[in-house]
C-alpha positions in Angstrom: 73.7 95.0 120.2 74.8 98.4 121.5 78.2 97.9 123.3 80.0 100.7 125.1 83.6 101.2 124.0 86.1 102.8 126.3 89.3 104.2 124.9 92.5 104.8 126.8 95.5 106.0 124.7 99.0 106.4 125.9 101.6 108.4 124.0 105.0 106.8 123.9 106.6 109.1 121.4 105.8 112.3 119.5 108.0 112.6 116.4 107.8 115.5 113.9 105.0 117.2 115.7 103.3 120.2 114.1 105.4 120.4 110.9 105.0 123.9 109.5 105.7 122.9 105.9 103.2 120.1 105.6 100.6 121.2 108.2 100.7 117.8 110.1 102.0 116.0 113.1 103.3 112.5 113.6 103.0 110.6 116.9 103.3 107.1 118.2 100.8 105.9 120.8 99.4 102.9 122.5 95.6 102.8 121.8 93.7 100.7 124.3 90.0 99.8 123.9 87.8 98.4 126.6 84.4 96.8 126.1 82.3 94.0 127.3 81.2 91.0 125.1 78.9 88.5 126.8 79.8 85.9 124.2 83.4 85.8 125.6 82.4 84.9 129.2 84.2 81.9 130.5 84.4 80.1 133.9 87.5 80.7 136.0 88.1 79.8 139.6 91.1 82.1 140.0 89.3 85.0 138.2 92.4 85.6 136.1 92.3 87.0 132.6 93.6 85.3 129.4 96.0 87.1 127.1 96.2 86.5 123.3 98.2 88.0 120.4 96.9 89.4 117.2 95.9 86.0 115.7 92.7 85.9 117.8 91.6 89.4 116.8 90.3 88.2 113.4 88.0 85.7 115.1 86.1 88.0 117.4 84.3 91.4 117.1 86.6 94.4 117.5 85.8 98.1 117.1 86.4 99.7 113.7 87.9 102.9 115.1 89.8 105.0 112.6 91.7 108.4 112.8 89.8 111.2 111.2 91.9 113.5 109.0 94.7 111.0 109.0 97.2 111.2 106.2 99.2 108.0 107.1 99.0 105.5 109.9 100.3 102.0 110.5 100.4 99.3 113.2 103.9 98.4 114.2 104.9 94.8 113.2 108.4 94.3 114.6 109.0 91.6 115.3 105.3 90.6 115.2 102.2 92.7 115.0 102.1 94.9 118.1 98.6 93.8 119.1 97.4 92.5 122.5 94.0 91.1 123.4 93.1 90.3 127.0 89.8 88.7 128.0 88.5 88.6 131.5 86.1 85.9 132.9 83.1 88.3 133.0 83.5 89.2 129.3 85.5 92.4 129.7 87.9 92.8 126.8 91.1 94.9 126.6 92.4 95.5 123.1 95.7 97.3 122.7 97.5 98.5 119.6 100.8 100.3 119.0 100.2 102.8 116.2 102.1 105.6 114.5 99.8 108.1 112.9 100.3 111.3 110.8 97.3 113.6 110.9 96.5 117.0 109.7 96.7 120.0 112.0 95.3 123.4 111.1 97.8 126.0 112.2 97.7 129.8 112.5 101.1 131.5 111.8 100.0 135.1 112.4 102.2 135.3 115.5 105.0 133.1 114.2 107.5 132.4 115.9 105.7 133.6 119.0 102.7 131.4 118.3 101.0 128.6 120.1 99.3 125.8 118.1 96.4 123.6 119.1 96.2 120.2 117.3 93.8 117.3 117.8 93.8 113.7 117.0 90.2 112.5 116.3 88.9 108.9 116.7 85.6 107.7 115.3 83.8 104.5 114.3 83.7 104.0 110.6 80.6 101.9 110.3 78.6 102.1 113.5 76.5 105.1 114.3 75.8 106.4 117.8 72.7 104.1 117.9 75.0 101.0 117.4 78.2 101.9 119.2 78.9 104.4 122.0 82.5 105.8 122.2 83.7 107.4 125.5 86.8 108.1 127.4 87.2 105.6 130.1 88.5 108.1 132.7 88.1 111.5 131.1 91.3 113.4 130.9 92.9 110.8 133.1 92.6 108.4 130.3 95.4 110.2 128.5 98.8 109.2 129.7 102.1 110.5 128.4 105.7 109.5 128.9 107.7 112.0 131.0 110.6 111.8 128.4 108.5 113.3 125.6 110.3 116.4 124.3 110.3 118.4 121.1 113.0 120.5 119.5 110.8 123.5 118.5 107.8 123.1 120.8 106.9 123.0 124.5 103.9 120.7 125.2 101.7 122.8 127.5 98.7 120.5 128.0 96.7 117.5 126.8 93.0 117.2 127.3 90.1 115.0 125.9 86.7 115.9 124.5 84.0 114.1 122.7 81.0 115.1 120.6 78.8 113.9 117.8 79.7 114.2 114.1 77.0 114.3 111.5 77.2 112.9 107.9 74.3 113.7 105.7 74.4 110.3 104.0 74.9 108.0 107.0 73.9 109.8 110.2 75.4 110.7 113.6 78.7 109.2 114.9 80.5 109.5 118.3 83.8 111.2 117.9 86.6 111.4 120.5 89.2 114.2 120.5 92.7 114.2 121.8 93.6 117.9 122.0 97.1 119.2 122.8 98.5 122.7 122.9 102.0 123.5 121.8 104.1 126.7 122.4 107.0 127.3 120.1 110.5 127.8 121.5 111.8 131.2 120.5 115.5 130.7 121.2 116.2 128.9 117.9 114.7 131.7 115.9 116.5 134.3 118.0 119.8 132.7 116.9 118.9 131.9 113.3 116.7 134.9 112.4 116.4 137.8 114.8 120.0 138.1 115.9 121.5 138.0 112.4 118.9 140.5 111.1 119.7 142.9 114.0 123.4 142.6 113.3 122.8 143.4 109.6 120.9 146.6 110.5 123.7 147.6 112.9 126.3 146.8 110.3 124.5 149.0 107.7 124.9 151.9 110.2 128.7 151.6 110.0 128.6 153.3 106.6 127.5 156.5 108.3 131.0 156.8 109.8 132.8 156.1 106.5 133.9 159.1 104.4 131.4 159.7 101.6 134.3 159.9 99.1 135.2 156.2 99.8 132.7 155.0 97.2 133.9 151.4 96.9 133.7 150.8 100.7 130.3 152.3 101.2 128.7 150.7 98.1 130.2 147.3 99.0 128.9 147.5 102.6 125.4 148.6 101.5 125.0 145.9 98.8 126.3 143.2 101.1 123.9 144.0 103.9 120.9 144.2 101.5 121.8 140.9 99.9 122.2 139.3 103.3 118.8 140.5 104.5 117.3 139.1 101.3 118.9 135.7 101.9 117.5 135.7 105.5 114.0 136.5 104.3 114.2 133.9 101.6 115.4 131.2 104.0 112.7 131.9 106.5 109.9 131.8 103.9 111.3 128.6 102.3 110.7 126.7 105.5 107.2 128.1 106.0 103.9 127.3 104.1 102.7 129.9 101.6 100.0 131.7 103.6 98.0 134.6 102.5 98.5 136.7 105.6 101.4 138.5 107.2 103.4 136.7 110.0 105.1 138.4 112.9 108.5 137.4 111.7 107.7 139.0 108.3 107.1 142.4 109.9 110.4 142.2 111.8 112.4 141.1 108.8 110.9 143.6 106.4 111.3 146.5 108.8 115.0 145.4 109.2 115.3 145.3 105.4 113.8 148.8 105.1 116.4 150.1 107.5 119.2 148.5 105.6 117.9 149.7 102.3 117.5 153.2 103.6 121.1 153.2 104.6 122.0 152.7 101.0 119.6 155.4 99.9 121.2 157.7 102.5 124.6 157.3 100.9 123.0 157.9 97.4 121.4 161.0 98.7 124.5 162.3 100.5 126.6 161.6 97.4 124.2 163.4 95.1 123.8 166.4 97.4 127.6 166.5 97.8 128.1 166.4 94.1 125.6 169.2 93.5 127.1 171.3 96.3 130.7 170.8 94.9 129.4 171.7 91.4 127.9 174.9 92.7 131.1 175.7 94.6 133.1 175.1 91.5 130.8 177.3 89.4 130.9 180.0 92.1 134.7 179.8 92.2 134.9 180.1 88.4 132.6 183.1 88.5 134.8 184.7 91.2 137.9 184.0 89.2 136.3 185.4 86.1 135.3 188.6 87.9 138.8 188.9 89.4 140.4 188.6 86.0 137.9 191.0 84.5 138.5 193.5 87.3 142.3 193.1 86.9 142.0 193.7 83.1 139.9 196.8 83.7 142.5 198.2 86.1 145.3 197.6 83.7 143.4 199.4 81.0 143.0 202.5 83.2 146.7 202.6 84.0 147.9 202.2 80.4 148.9 205.6 78.7 146.6 207.1 76.1 
């Protein structure tokens, strides 16, 4: 027995898609399988199909498709198991499930938050190799249907497409694997408001100290320390929501350059204060020396005028 199994998924809802902290995505979909089983042929004068619920599924052969790299998944069971089985007179079978699955997504944050992520949901038979069961997309990319109301807070869904290839396991052999690939582009507006705009304001605020009199020590020190601590808080908040990766992200470069500008404004005041102090000290020493010379000269003149 070597049945051909067609798969036709429909996405009804994408939930926390591409979570940066946990490297995964969660989606709800209708997964529809098509195959032909000669044992289910029945006579029908009207050529109408027969529809059953999940109770009949346990009594016939159904494909053992599972989600590769899945972390969590479940079939919805409110108010009953969301399973539908439809059998046609010629033995064609439609098997539909409503599933929510959380799967792993390998993401690259080098250009974060100007990044685009490509994730995939992979389906494969657990027991049957390619010699026993052939998996294929029923209508290619047209097999993939999405609701028009699907929207995400941080991402723009650019495209969905399907692929298929063979997967090899050294202990069991070759298996057909189907891929649902989708590309996501991150919305930048949220990060402009929460990260880039505040960081830019902190840099501009640090420049205000250049117009404050260097003798107003409390004002300039308070302003410098406040901007440095604020930039540190922004950097910490951004890194707390991101996974700990071993490479530099685009947002890191921007924030750390901003931090350097803010920190340099504090060093500028320290340098100005030090140079001013040194200059004032030299002026005081020079003034004392001039006063000493004047007194000495005055004493010398008085001595000359005094009678012998």
